[in-house]
C-alpha positions in Angstrom: 5.7 0.2 4.8 2.9 2.6 4.4 0.2 1.8 1.9 0.0 3.9 -1.2 -3.7 4.6 -1.8 -5.8 6.7 -4.1 -6.2 10.4 -3.0 -9.5 10.7 -1.1 -12.5 11.3 -3.4 -10.7 10.2 -6.6 -11.4 7.1 -8.7 -14.8 6.6 -7.1 -16.3 4.9 -10.1 -13.7 2.3 -10.6 -13.4 1.6 -6.9 -17.3 1.2 -6.7 -17.2 -1.2 -9.6 -14.5 -3.3 -7.9 -16.3 -3.3 -4.6 -19.5 -4.3 -6.3 -17.6 -7.1 -8.0 -16.1 -8.3 -4.7 -19.6 -8.3 -3.0 -21.1 -10.3 -5.9 -21.4 -13.9 -4.7 -22.1 -15.5 -8.0 -19.6 -18.1 -9.2 -19.1 -16.4 -12.6 -16.3 -13.9 -13.1 -14.2 -14.6 -10.0 -11.1 -13.1 -11.6 -10.7 -9.4 -11.9 -8.1 -8.3 -14.3 -7.0 -4.6 -14.1 -5.0 -3.6 -17.2 -3.7 -0.4 -18.6 -0.6 1.5 -19.6 2.3 1.8 -17.2 1.9 4.6 -14.7 -1.8 4.9 -14.9 -2.5 3.8 -11.2 -3.4 0.1 -11.4 -1.3 -0.8 -8.4 -2.6 2.2 -6.5 -6.2 1.2 -7.2 -5.4 -2.4 -6.1 -3.7 -1.1 -2.9 -6.7 1.1 -2.2 -9.1 -1.9 -2.5 -6.8 -4.0 -0.2 -6.5 -1.1 2.3 -10.3 -0.6 2.4 -11.1 -4.4 2.8 -8.4 -5.2 5.4 -10.8 -4.5 8.3 -14.1 -5.4 6.6 -14.1 -9.1 5.8 -11.9 -12.0 4.9 -11.4 -11.7 1.2 -8.8 -13.3 -1.0 -7.0 -10.6 -2.9 -3.9 -11.3 -4.9 -1.9 -8.3 -5.9 1.2 -8.5 -7.9 
């Protein structure tokens, strides 16, 4: 199954915020909740983050 990811160059700000959150080693705020109306791209954003981090580091990402 091919990953469905964000079109290159789109959603840069939210992807940067999520990547900054992942890199933050502080114990506070260890849960990231992505919410929004149906069809707005939440799953695509999450899939993009997973796709980008697959080869970078071991990182626990739960996507459902």
